[in-house]
BALUM-800749 format. One line per 3 residues: number of its first residue (from 1); their letters; for each residue x, z, y of N, C-alpha, C. Coordinates in steps of 0.2 Angstrom, whole numbers. Each point is the difference from the previous one (the first is absolute). Example, Ala and Ser with C-alpha at 12.3 -4.5 7.8 and 13.67 -1.06 7.14 Angstrom:
1) as) 66:39:-28:-4:0:6:4:0:6 ~ -2:-4:5:4:1:6:-4:3:5
***
This chain:
1) msi) 459:418:416:-2:7:-2:3:2:-7 ~ 2:5:-1:2:2:-7:-5:4:-3 ~ 1:1:-7:-6:3:-4:0:7:2
4) paf) -6:3:2:-1:7:2:2:5:-6 ~ 3:5:2:2:5:-5:-6:3:-5 ~ -6:-1:3:-6:3:-4:-3:-5:-5
7) atv) 3:-7:0:-3:-5:-4:2:1:-7 ~ -5:-2:-4:1:0:-7:2:-7:-2 ~ 7:-2:-2:2:-6:-1:5:0:-6
10) sat) -2:-5:-5:5:0:-6:6:-3:2 ~ 5:2:-4:7:-2:1:1:-8:0 ~ -4:-3:-4:0:-8:-1:-5:-3:5
13) asv) -2:3:5:-6:-3:4:2:-7:3 ~ -5:-4:0:2:-7:3:-3:0:7 ~ 4:-3:4:-1:-1:7:-5:-6:1
16) vpv) -6:1:4:-5:-5:1:-1:-1:7 ~ -3:-5:2:-2:-1:7:-6:5:2 ~ 0:2:6:-5:5:2:-7:-2:-2
19) akf) -2:-6:0:-7:-2:-2:-1:2:-7 ~ 5:-2:-4:-1:2:-7:0:7:-1 ~ 4:4:3:0:7:0:-7:3:2
22) rda) -3:-2:5:-6:2:2:-6:-2:-5 ~ 1:-6:-3:-5:-2:-5:0:4:-6 ~ 6:2:-2:1:5:-6:-4:6:2
25) veh) 1:3:6:-3:6:2:-8:-1:0 ~ -2:-5:3:-7:-1:0:-3:-1:-7 ~ 4:-3:-5:-3:-1:-6:-1:7:-4
28) ver) 4:4:1:-1:7:-3:-5:3:3 ~ -1:0:7:-6:3:3:-6:-3:-2 ~ -1:-7:-1:-6:-3:-2:-1:2:-7
31) llt) 5:1:-5:-2:3:-6:-3:7:0 ~ 3:4:5:-3:7:0:-7:0:3 ~ -1:-4:5:-6:1:4:-6:-5:-3
34) vdr) 1:-6:-2:-5:-5:-2:0:-1:-7 ~ 5:-2:-3:0:-1:-7:-2:6:-5 ~ 2:6:2:-1:6:-4:-7:1:0
37) hac) -4:-1:5:-7:1:0:-4:-5:-3 ~ 3:-6:-2:-4:-5:-3:1:0:-8 ~ 3:5:-2:1:1:-8:-6:3:-2
40) vta) -3:-3:-6:-6:3:-3:1:3:-6 ~ 4:-4:-5:1:3:-6:7:3:-1 ~ 1:4:-5:6:3:-1:6:-5:-1
43) gev) -2:-6:-3:5:-5:-1:2:-3:7 ~ -4:0:5:1:-3:7:5:5:3 ~ -2:7:-1:4:5:3:7:0:-2
46) aqw) 1:-1:-7:7:-1:-3:4:-6:3 ~ -4:-5:1:4:-6:2:2:1:8 ~ -5:3:3:1:2:7:6:5:1
49) rdr) 1:5:-4:5:4:0:7:-3:-2 ~ 0:-5:-4:6:-3:-2:2:-5:6 ~ -5:-3:3:2:-4:6:3:4:6
52) lra) -3:6:1:2:5:5:7:2:-1 ~ 1:2:-7:7:2:-2:5:-5:2 ~ -1:-6:-2:4:-6:1:1:-1:7
55) aga) -5:0:4:0:-1:8:4:5:3 ~ -1:6:-2:4:6:3:8:-1:-2 ~ 1:-2:-6:7:-1:-2:3:-5:4
58) dli) -4:-6:1:3:-5:4:1:2:7 ~ -4:4:3:1:2:6:6:5:1 ~ 1:4:-5:6:4:0:6:-4:0
61) att) 0:-6:-4:6:-4:-1:0:-5:6 ~ -3:1:6:0:-5:5:2:4:7 ~ 5:-4:3:2:3:7:0:-6:5
64) ckr) 1:2:6:0:-5:5:4:2:6 ~ 4:-4:2:5:2:6:-4:0:7 ~ -6:-4:0:-3:0:7:-6:4:0
67) alm) -2:3:-5:-6:4:0:0:6:6 ~ -5:1:3:-1:5:5:0:7:-3 ~ 1:5:3:-1:7:-2:-8:1:-3
70) sdw) -4:-3:4:-7:1:-2:-1:-4:-7 ~ 3:-5:-1:0:-4:-7:2:5:-5 ~ 6:3:1:3:4:-5:-5:6:-1
73) err) -3:3:5:-4:6:-1:-7:-2:-4 ~ -2:-6:2:-6:-3:-4:2:-1:-7 ~ 6:-2:-2:2:-1:-6:0:6:-4
76) era) 3:5:3:1:7:-3:-7:3:-2 ~ -5:-1:5:-6:3:-1:-4:-4:-6 ~ 1:-6:-1:-3:-4:-5:4:2:-7
79) idr) 6:1:0:3:2:-6:-2:7:-2 ~ 0:5:5:-2:7:-2:-8:0:-2 ~ -4:-4:3:-7:0:-2:-1:-3:-7
82) sas) 4:-5:-1:-1:-3:-7:2:4:-5 ~ 6:4:1:2:5:-5:-5:5:-1 ~ -3:3:5:-5:5:-1:-6:-2:-3
85) vla) -2:-6:2:-6:-3:-3:1:-2:-8 ~ 6:-2:-1:1:-1:-8:1:6:-4 ~ 2:5:3:0:7:-3:-7:2:-1
88) ava) -4:-1:5:-7:3:-1:-4:-4:-5 ~ 1:-7:0:-3:-4:-5:2:1:-7 ~ 6:2:-1:3:1:-6:-3:6:-4
91) s) -2:5:4:-2:6:-3:-8:0:-1
***
């Protein structure tokens, strides 16, 4: 399968196996759903925000030849959600 037209992929994206691709998506989702709510202090929120930015950038820099369309859609939702959460947390 080729990269879908709707996918956000950097020009220098590295090709990874499908398991690593799915793990990267899951990592961003976990940061958004679990780790975010575990932050208590402003310092923890700042560290979490930095980790989410890094994980999102890594996800954008990752592609996979064998990923299913559902994997790509899940990836795009994670990228979009992380961008909107980061924008909300920054303000």
